[in-house]
C-alpha positions as CSV (number, residue, x, y, z in Angstrom):
1,M,93.0,76.8,79.0
2,G,92.3,78.2,82.2
3,L,89.4,80.9,83.2
4,T,92.4,83.4,83.6
5,D,94.7,82.3,80.9
6,S,95.7,85.4,79.1
7,A,95.1,83.7,76.0
8,L,91.3,83.4,76.7
9,P,90.1,86.9,75.8
10,V,92.4,86.6,72.4
11,V,90.8,83.3,71.3
12,V,87.2,84.4,72.2
13,A,87.8,88.0,70.2
14,V,88.9,85.8,67.3
15,L,85.9,83.8,67.3
16,A,83.9,86.9,67.4
17,V,85.7,88.3,64.6
18,A,85.4,85.3,62.3
19,V,81.7,84.9,63.0
20,F,81.1,88.6,62.3
21,V,83.2,88.2,58.9
22,L,80.8,85.1,58.0
23,V,77.9,87.3,58.8
24,A,79.1,90.3,56.5
25,V,80.1,88.0,53.7
26,G,76.8,86.2,53.9
27,W,78.8,82.7,53.8
28,P,77.6,80.3,53.8
29,H,74.8,81.1,51.3
30,P,72.2,77.9,51.3
31,R,70.1,77.9,48.1
32,R,66.6,77.3,50.2
33,R,65.4,80.7,51.9
34,G,64.3,79.0,55.0
35,L,67.7,77.5,55.7
36,R,69.3,80.7,54.5
37,I,67.3,82.8,57.3
38,T,67.9,79.8,60.0
39,V,71.9,80.0,59.3
40,R,71.9,84.0,59.4
41,A,69.9,84.0,62.8
42,L,72.4,81.3,64.2
43,Q,75.3,83.3,63.4
44,A,73.9,86.4,64.6
45,L,72.9,84.6,68.0
46,L,76.4,83.2,68.1
47,L,78.0,86.7,67.6
48,N,76.1,88.1,70.3
49,A,77.2,85.5,72.3
50,L,80.7,85.5,71.9
51,V,80.7,89.1,72.6
52,L,78.9,88.9,76.0
53,V,81.4,86.5,76.8
54,L,84.2,88.5,75.6
55,A,82.8,91.2,78.1
56,G,82.7,88.8,80.8
57,V,85.9,87.4,80.4
58,L,87.7,90.9,80.3
59,M,85.8,92.0,83.4
60,N,87.0,88.8,85.2
61,D,90.5,89.4,84.2
62,Q,90.1,93.0,85.7
63,Y,88.2,92.3,88.8
64,L,88.8,88.3,89.6
65,F,85.4,87.5,90.2
66,Y,86.0,83.8,89.5
67,V,89.5,82.3,89.3
68,S,89.1,79.1,87.6
69,W,86.4,76.6,85.7
70,A,85.5,75.1,88.7
71,D,84.9,78.2,90.5
72,L,82.6,79.4,87.8
73,L,80.8,76.2,87.8
74,S,80.7,75.4,91.5
75,S,77.7,75.6,93.5
76,G,79.3,77.8,96.2
77,P,82.3,78.1,98.5
78,E,82.7,76.0,101.5
79,Q,84.2,77.5,104.9
80,A,87.5,76.3,105.9
81,G,87.6,77.6,109.2
82,H,89.1,80.2,111.6
83,A,92.4,81.1,112.4
84,V,93.3,83.5,115.3
85,T,96.9,85.1,115.6
86,A,98.6,86.3,118.8
87,G,97.3,89.2,120.4
88,D,94.7,91.0,122.8
89,A,91.3,89.4,121.6
90,A,89.5,92.2,123.2
91,A,91.9,95.0,122.2
92,G,89.1,96.8,120.5
93,G,86.8,96.9,123.4
94,R,89.0,96.8,126.6
95,V,91.6,99.1,125.7
96,H,90.5,102.8,126.4
97,L,91.9,105.7,124.2
98,G,91.1,109.1,123.8
99,N,87.9,109.5,121.6
100,G,87.9,112.6,119.1
101,L,84.1,112.2,118.7
102,R,81.8,114.8,120.2
103,G,78.0,114.8,120.4
104,P,75.5,117.4,119.1
105,T,76.1,121.1,120.7
106,A,72.3,121.5,120.0
107,A,69.9,119.8,122.6
108,T,68.0,118.2,119.7
109,L,69.3,116.7,116.8
110,P,68.7,117.8,113.1
111,A,65.5,116.8,111.7
112,L,65.6,113.6,109.5
113,P,65.1,113.9,105.7
114,S,62.7,111.1,105.6
115,P,61.2,110.9,108.8
116,G,59.6,107.5,109.4
117,Q,62.1,105.6,107.2
118,R,64.9,103.5,108.0
119,E,66.9,104.7,105.2
120,Q,68.2,108.2,104.9
121,S,70.4,110.0,102.1
122,Y,72.3,113.1,102.7
123,T,75.0,115.1,100.8
124,V,78.0,115.8,103.2
125,T,80.7,118.3,103.1
126,G,83.4,117.4,105.4
127,A,85.2,120.2,107.7
128,G,88.4,118.6,107.6
129,S,89.1,117.1,104.3
130,G,86.7,119.8,102.3
131,L,85.3,117.1,100.4
132,T,81.6,116.5,99.3
133,G,79.9,113.2,99.1
134,Q,76.9,111.1,99.5
135,V,76.3,109.4,102.8
136,I,73.4,106.7,102.9
137,V,72.6,105.8,106.6
138,L,70.4,103.0,107.4
139,L,68.7,103.1,110.9
140,P,67.6,100.4,113.3
141,K,64.0,99.5,113.3
142,G,62.3,101.9,115.8
143,Y,64.8,104.5,115.8
144,D,63.5,107.5,117.6
145,P,65.9,110.7,117.6
146,T,63.8,112.2,120.3
147,Q,64.7,109.4,122.6
148,A,68.3,109.6,124.4
149,K,69.1,105.9,123.6
150,T,72.2,105.7,121.8
151,Y,73.5,103.0,119.1
152,P,76.7,101.6,118.0
153,V,77.8,102.4,114.6
154,I,79.2,100.3,111.7
155,E,81.0,102.4,108.9
156,S,80.3,100.3,105.7
157,L,82.7,100.8,102.9
158,S,81.6,99.6,99.2
159,G,84.6,98.1,96.9
160,Y,85.7,99.8,93.5
161,P,83.9,100.9,91.4
162,G,80.8,100.9,93.8
163,T,78.5,103.5,95.3
164,P,77.3,104.0,99.0
165,R,74.2,101.6,98.4
166,S,76.7,98.9,96.8
167,N,77.1,96.7,100.2
168,F,73.5,97.5,101.3
169,H,72.3,95.6,98.2
170,G,75.1,93.2,98.0
171,F,75.3,92.0,101.6
172,A,71.4,92.5,102.4
173,L,72.5,94.7,105.1
174,D,68.9,95.4,106.3
175,T,67.9,92.1,106.4
176,T,70.9,90.3,107.7
177,F,71.4,92.4,110.2
178,Q,68.0,92.8,111.2
179,D,67.6,89.2,111.6
180,L,70.4,88.9,114.1
181,V,69.1,91.8,116.2
182,D,65.8,90.2,116.5
183,R,67.3,86.9,117.6
184,H,69.5,89.1,120.2
185,T,72.6,88.1,118.6
186,I,74.1,91.6,118.1
187,R,72.9,95.0,119.5
188,A,71.1,97.0,116.7
189,P,73.6,99.5,114.9
190,I,73.3,102.5,112.8
191,I,75.2,102.1,109.5
192,V,76.7,104.6,107.9
193,M,77.5,104.1,104.4
194,P,79.5,107.0,102.9
195,Q,80.6,107.6,99.4
196,I,84.1,106.0,99.2
197,N,85.5,108.4,96.3
198,T,85.2,111.7,95.8
199,P,84.9,112.2,93.0
200,N,83.3,108.9,92.6
201,S,85.3,107.7,89.5
202,L,88.5,107.9,91.2
203,D,90.1,105.4,92.9
204,T,91.8,107.2,95.7
205,E,92.5,104.0,97.6
206,C,91.4,105.8,100.8
207,V,94.6,107.6,101.4
208,N,95.5,111.5,102.2
209,A,97.7,113.1,99.4
210,P,101.0,114.0,101.3
211,G,101.0,117.6,102.7
212,K,97.5,118.2,101.8
213,T,98.6,118.7,98.1
214,G,95.7,116.7,97.1
215,L,92.8,114.6,98.0
216,Q,92.2,114.0,101.6
217,T,89.8,110.8,101.4
218,E,91.3,109.1,104.7
219,T,90.3,112.5,106.7
220,W,86.9,112.5,104.9
221,L,86.2,108.6,106.2
222,A,88.0,108.9,109.3
223,K,87.1,112.3,110.8
224,D,84.5,113.9,108.9
225,V,82.3,110.9,108.3
226,P,82.2,110.0,112.1
227,D,82.0,113.6,113.1
228,W,79.0,114.2,111.0
229,A,77.3,111.1,112.1
230,A,77.8,111.8,115.9
231,K,76.1,115.2,115.5
232,H,73.3,114.2,113.5
233,F,72.3,110.5,115.2
234,R,71.9,109.0,118.5
235,V,75.4,107.2,118.2
236,A,77.4,106.0,121.2
237,L,80.6,108.0,121.4
238,Q,83.1,105.4,122.7
239,R,85.5,103.5,120.3
240,S,84.2,100.4,121.7
241,S,80.9,100.8,119.8
242,W,82.4,102.1,116.2
243,A,83.7,99.5,114.0
244,A,84.3,99.6,110.0
245,M,83.8,97.0,107.3
246,G,84.1,96.8,103.7
247,F,84.5,94.4,100.7
248,S,87.7,94.6,98.6
249,Y,89.0,97.8,98.0
250,G,86.4,98.6,101.2
251,G,88.0,95.9,103.0
252,W,91.4,97.5,102.7
253,C,90.1,101.0,103.7
254,A,88.0,99.8,106.7
255,A,91.4,98.1,108.3
256,M,93.5,101.1,107.5
257,L,90.9,103.3,109.0
258,A,90.8,101.3,112.3
259,M,94.5,100.8,112.4
260,H,95.5,104.3,111.8
261,H,92.7,105.9,114.0
262,P,91.7,103.5,116.8
263,N,90.7,106.4,119.0
264,T,87.6,106.1,116.6
265,F,87.5,102.7,115.7
266,G,87.6,99.7,118.0
267,A,87.4,97.0,115.4
268,A,87.4,96.7,111.6
269,M,86.2,93.9,109.0
270,S,87.7,93.3,106.1
271,L,86.0,91.0,103.6
272,M,88.5,90.1,100.8
273,G,90.4,93.2,101.3
274,Y,94.3,93.9,101.0
275,F,96.8,95.5,103.1
276,R,98.6,98.0,101.0
277,P,97.1,100.7,98.5
278,E,96.7,99.2,94.9
279,F,96.5,102.3,92.9
280,G,95.4,102.3,89.1
281,P,97.2,104.5,86.6
282,A,94.9,107.4,87.0
283,Y,96.3,108.4,90.3
284,D,98.8,107.6,92.9
285,P,99.7,110.5,95.3
286,L,102.0,108.5,97.3
287,T,105.2,109.0,94.6
288,R,107.7,108.9,97.9
289,G,106.7,105.2,99.1
290,V,103.5,103.7,101.2
291,G,104.7,104.5,104.5
292,N,102.3,103.7,107.2
293,Y,99.8,102.5,104.4
294,D,101.6,99.3,104.5
295,L,99.5,97.6,107.3
296,A,101.7,94.8,107.6
297,H,104.6,96.7,108.3
298,L,102.5,99.0,110.8
299,A,101.3,95.8,112.5
300,R,104.8,94.6,113.0
301,T,106.5,97.8,114.1
302,T,103.7,100.0,116.0
303,P,100.3,97.6,116.4
304,P,97.6,99.6,117.5
305,P,94.9,98.3,120.2
306,V,92.1,97.2,117.4
307,S,90.5,93.9,116.7
308,L,90.1,92.8,112.9
309,W,88.1,90.1,111.5
310,L,89.5,89.2,107.8
311,M,88.2,86.9,105.0
312,A,89.4,85.8,101.8
313,S,89.4,83.1,99.7
314,K,92.4,80.5,99.0
315,D,91.9,81.0,95.3
316,D,91.9,84.8,95.4
317,P,95.3,85.8,93.9
318,T,95.6,89.4,95.7
319,A,93.6,88.9,99.2
320,Y,94.8,85.9,100.2
321,P,98.7,85.8,99.9
322,Q,98.3,89.3,101.4
323,L,96.2,88.1,104.2
324,V,99.0,85.1,104.9
325,S,101.9,87.8,104.9
326,F,99.4,90.3,107.4
327,L,99.0,87.5,109.8
328,K,102.7,87.0,110.2
329,S,103.2,90.3,111.2
330,V,100.5,90.8,113.7
331,R,101.7,91.8,117.5
332,S,99.8,92.5,120.7
333,P,97.9,94.7,121.3
334,M,96.4,94.1,117.8
335,A,94.0,90.7,117.8
336,V,93.0,89.8,114.3
337,T,90.6,86.6,113.3
338,S,90.7,85.3,110.0
339,V,88.2,83.1,108.0
340,V,89.5,81.2,104.8
341,L,87.3,80.1,102.3
342,R,88.5,76.9,100.2
343,T,86.9,78.7,97.0
344,G,85.0,81.5,95.8
345,G,87.3,84.0,94.2
346,H,87.0,87.4,94.5
347,R,83.2,87.6,94.6
348,V,80.3,89.5,96.6
349,D,78.3,86.3,96.7
350,T,80.5,84.8,99.0
351,I,79.8,87.7,101.6
352,P,76.2,86.9,102.8
353,P,76.9,83.3,104.3
354,V,79.9,84.7,106.5
355,L,77.9,87.6,107.9
356,P,76.3,86.2,110.9
357,G,79.6,84.6,112.0
358,M,80.9,88.0,111.3
359,L,78.8,90.0,113.4
360,S,78.7,87.5,116.2
361,W,82.6,88.0,116.4
362,L,81.8,91.7,116.6
363,R,79.7,91.3,119.6
364,S,82.3,89.5,121.4
365,A,85.1,92.1,120.2
366,L,83.4,95.3,121.1
367,P,81.3,95.6,124.1
368,G,79.1,98.3,122.5
369,F,77.7,95.5,120.3
370,T,76.6,93.2,122.8
371,P,72.8,93.1,123.2
């Protein structure tokens, strides 16, 4: 029986119920008191283990952390290599577009809420979307707001469910980036981690509800957060210094933001993301079709001048098939580099090993990240 077979949770649930019944009726009932206690203790342990296994199986069915027993038991994924599609390899850095970002109007920037710390936390209300959410900012080592030196920006988007800190902890962004900065692999960036959903419990797929009839999450992420960052930190304002990145749902959002807003983002990095919105039952504002939210169609018909770095595992039943379809649609002036893992399912622990290669690519794709 496969790890993702629909019968597996049924079998585990039946076993759990059976053990519960045995415990409830007190069977078997050995005469010796010591043996009876041992049997009850083992039954209780087995029942708890089955309940935990059932919870894990159900979560895996929903989020596909592991796609097979071999994947669950393997020591780790193997990187299969890179595939670069047709397109302008430096589209995100060489093409010049009008940039909507504006710097601070005041001579000095607003004070940091935690002076001297790399991690800063804010509650931000977007002027365009009207949404309010948490934004975590990870500053480069030695960042000094009184100096004129500017920094490139990575807008980092979590998966769902998740919080702004999810990528910070799951990817070890502080240590991974700092190690590469210390080795002069990449220029030190400011990493902006906004709340991806407002409210946080709702899967909005980062889209704007048509006609402003509902949540304007795309505006929040693509306009409000970058405009706010430009007015609060020493950031470079050119699109060649701005990139979006994310895992899974956040990867879809990152690719969509870059393709919809190439005047702000020169590149995006999608880690096991997909290429059209995958709404849950609680929310779907696009009742008349996804339109330009179908990124494969957008890449084929009106490709924007952006560079994308995409990663998926071959045994990921959602991300990998959509990646293959998307790659077939890419046209110049877009450029796409893909990394495919032989195994790995849909898990965060596959990400850290590929981050150095991803950031090396970013350095070549966008001049603003070149040391």
